[in-house]
C-alpha positions as CSV (number, residue, x, y, z in Angstrom):
1,M,59.7,-40.2,-77.4
2,D,56.2,-41.0,-77.5
3,A,53.7,-37.9,-75.7
4,K,52.1,-39.3,-72.6
5,T,48.5,-38.9,-73.1
6,E,46.9,-37.6,-70.0
7,V,43.4,-39.5,-68.7
8,Q,41.1,-37.2,-67.6
9,P,39.1,-38.8,-64.7
10,P,35.1,-39.0,-66.0
11,N,33.0,-35.7,-64.5
12,Q,30.9,-36.6,-61.8
13,E,27.7,-34.3,-63.2
14,E,27.9,-36.2,-66.3
15,V,26.9,-39.7,-67.6
16,K,28.3,-40.9,-71.1
17,Q,25.0,-42.1,-73.2
18,G,27.8,-43.7,-76.5
19,D,29.4,-40.8,-77.2
20,K,27.3,-37.8,-75.7
21,K,27.5,-36.6,-72.4
22,M,24.1,-36.0,-70.7
23,P,23.8,-33.9,-67.4
24,I,22.6,-35.6,-64.3
25,D,18.5,-34.7,-63.3
26,V,18.4,-32.7,-60.2
27,E,15.0,-32.8,-58.0
28,Y,14.2,-29.4,-56.5
29,C,11.6,-28.9,-53.9
30,P,8.5,-27.9,-55.3
31,N,7.7,-25.3,-52.2
32,C,11.3,-23.4,-52.0
33,G,12.8,-24.4,-55.2
34,L,16.1,-25.2,-53.6
35,P,17.2,-28.8,-53.9
36,P,15.8,-31.1,-51.0
37,E,19.2,-31.0,-48.8
38,Y,19.3,-27.0,-49.0
39,C,15.4,-26.9,-47.8
40,E,16.4,-25.8,-43.9
41,Y,19.1,-22.8,-45.4
42,G,16.3,-20.9,-47.4
43,Q,13.3,-19.1,-45.9
44,K,12.4,-20.5,-42.4
45,S,8.4,-19.1,-43.4
46,V,8.8,-21.1,-46.3
47,L,10.5,-24.4,-44.4
48,D,7.0,-25.6,-43.1
49,K,5.5,-26.0,-46.3
50,C,8.7,-28.1,-47.2
51,L,8.3,-30.4,-44.4
52,P,5.1,-32.4,-46.0
53,Y,7.4,-32.6,-49.3
54,L,10.8,-34.0,-47.5
55,Q,8.5,-36.6,-45.3
56,E,7.3,-38.1,-48.1
57,K,10.3,-37.8,-50.4
58,H,13.5,-37.6,-48.3
59,P,12.7,-38.6,-44.3
60,E,15.9,-38.6,-43.4
61,I,16.3,-34.9,-44.1
62,Y,13.1,-34.2,-43.0
63,T,14.0,-36.5,-39.6
64,R,17.6,-34.2,-39.3
65,I,15.4,-30.8,-39.6
66,T,12.6,-31.3,-37.3
67,A,15.5,-32.7,-34.6
68,A,17.0,-29.3,-34.9
69,K,13.7,-27.3,-34.4
70,T,13.1,-29.2,-31.3
71,E,16.9,-28.7,-29.9
72,E,16.3,-25.0,-30.7
73,K,13.0,-24.4,-28.9
74,A,14.0,-26.3,-25.7
75,P,16.4,-23.5,-24.7
76,E,13.6,-21.0,-25.2
77,A,11.3,-22.6,-23.6
78,A,13.7,-22.9,-20.2
79,A,14.5,-19.4,-20.3
80,P,11.3,-18.0,-18.8
81,Q,11.3,-20.3,-16.3
82,E,15.0,-19.2,-14.9
83,E,13.9,-15.4,-15.4
84,Q,10.8,-16.3,-13.0
85,K,13.0,-18.0,-10.4
86,A,15.6,-15.1,-10.3
87,G,12.6,-13.1,-9.0
88,E,10.2,-11.9,-11.7
89,Q,6.5,-11.8,-11.0
90,P,4.6,-14.3,-13.1
91,A,1.7,-12.2,-15.1
92,N,-1.1,-13.5,-13.1
93,A,0.8,-12.1,-10.1
94,E,0.9,-8.7,-11.7
95,E,-2.8,-8.9,-12.8
96,K,-3.9,-10.0,-8.9
97,K,-1.9,-6.6,-7.8
98,T,-3.8,-4.8,-10.2
99,N,-7.0,-6.2,-9.0
100,E,-5.8,-5.3,-5.1
101,E,-5.2,-1.9,-5.9
102,V,-8.3,-1.5,-8.0
103,K,-10.5,-2.6,-4.8
104,E,-12.0,0.5,-2.6
105,P,-10.7,0.9,0.8
106,K,-12.7,-0.2,3.6
107,E,-14.6,2.4,5.3
108,S,-13.2,3.6,8.7
109,K,-15.2,3.8,11.6
110,P,-15.4,7.3,13.2
111,K,-13.5,7.4,16.4
112,K,-15.4,8.2,19.6
113,V,-14.0,11.0,21.0
114,A,-14.2,11.2,24.8
115,I,-15.7,15.0,26.0
116,K,-13.6,16.1,29.0
117,E,-16.5,16.9,31.3
118,E,-15.8,21.1,33.2
119,K,-15.2,21.6,36.3
120,K,-17.5,22.8,38.4
121,V,-17.5,25.6,40.7
122,T,-20.3,25.1,43.5
123,I,-21.2,28.1,45.7
124,T,-23.8,26.5,48.6
125,T,-25.7,28.9,50.9
126,Q,-26.1,27.5,54.3
127,K,-28.6,28.6,56.9
128,R,-27.3,28.8,60.4
129,T,-28.6,29.5,63.7
130,N,-29.5,33.2,64.8
131,K,-30.4,34.1,61.2
132,K,-26.8,33.8,59.9
133,F,-25.9,32.4,56.7
134,L,-22.4,30.9,55.4
135,T,-21.6,31.2,51.9
136,V,-19.1,28.1,50.7
137,I,-17.2,27.8,47.7
138,A,-15.9,24.6,46.2
139,G,-14.1,23.8,43.1
140,L,-11.3,26.8,43.1
141,D,-8.4,24.9,43.3
142,S,-9.6,22.5,40.4
143,Y,-8.5,25.5,38.1
144,G,-5.0,26.2,39.5
145,I,-6.4,29.1,41.8
146,V,-4.8,29.0,45.5
147,L,-7.5,28.7,48.0
148,K,-5.5,30.6,50.7
149,D,-5.2,33.6,48.1
150,A,-8.6,33.7,47.0
151,A,-9.9,33.9,50.5
152,K,-8.2,37.1,51.4
153,K,-9.6,38.6,48.6
154,F,-13.1,37.4,49.1
155,G,-13.0,38.9,53.0
156,K,-11.6,42.2,51.7
157,K,-13.9,42.5,49.0
158,F,-17.7,41.9,50.9
159,A,-15.7,42.5,54.7
160,C,-16.6,39.7,56.1
161,G,-14.6,36.7,57.8
162,S,-13.1,34.2,54.9
163,S,-11.4,31.0,55.3
164,V,-10.4,27.6,54.0
165,V,-11.7,24.9,55.4
166,A,-9.9,21.2,54.6
167,L,-12.3,18.5,54.2
168,A,-11.5,14.5,53.8
169,D,-11.9,14.9,49.8
170,R,-11.3,18.4,48.8
171,S,-10.7,22.2,50.5
172,T,-13.4,24.9,50.6
173,I,-13.7,28.4,51.2
174,E,-16.6,29.7,53.6
175,I,-17.4,32.9,53.6
176,Q,-19.4,34.7,56.7
177,G,-22.8,35.9,55.2
178,D,-25.3,35.4,52.4
179,I,-23.2,36.6,49.6
180,A,-23.9,33.9,46.6
181,A,-25.3,36.5,44.1
182,E,-22.5,39.0,44.4
183,I,-19.4,36.4,44.3
184,V,-20.6,34.8,41.3
185,E,-20.1,38.2,39.3
186,Y,-17.0,38.9,41.2
187,I,-15.6,35.3,40.7
188,T,-15.8,35.7,37.0
189,K,-14.0,39.0,37.0
190,E,-10.9,38.5,39.1
191,F,-10.3,35.0,37.7
192,P,-10.8,35.1,34.0
193,E,-10.5,31.5,33.7
194,I,-13.4,30.6,35.5
195,P,-16.5,30.7,33.1
196,E,-19.5,31.5,34.5
197,R,-21.5,28.7,33.3
198,V,-19.7,26.1,35.3
199,I,-20.5,28.0,38.6
200,Q,-23.5,26.8,40.3
201,I,-25.7,28.0,43.2
202,K,-27.2,25.6,45.6
203,E,-29.2,26.3,48.7
204,K,-29.8,24.1,51.9
């Protein structure tokens, strides 16, 4: 039997010229050094330099690469908007907040404090007929003093008549005699809650 002769398919990377096999010329990108169809797989920093070359020599590759880059940028641009919707404040809001914190606080006007007027104790000496005098004391009850008890003390101290007289707007103590000068010292001693400065002596 005759031996079968195996027929090998022609090598696609070689071109026969007569009896010689010549290699196919491969084009390389002048920027990244790779074939044009592999530029996009090289370094990203070099790819931008490759694009003008691809646009001129291989527009179909250029279109594919630029379309892919556009699709990559679209989600990145949408991400900040989604974060802001989720509740994050934009940068200008933080800057505005900082400016508000730096503002000096407004000076508060001093509040007017109402000064309470001290309660007065008045001692009035009244001249009556037959050269008799009557000493009238008003205002002791404003310091919480029981007038009935105070009248008893005055009568005992000065050995004279002393009584409480109820008027329309107030009650007073009437003491027989002119004892205005002596009674001031006694009041401040017997009732220390009454300062001497609030006691006024009047004559009628």
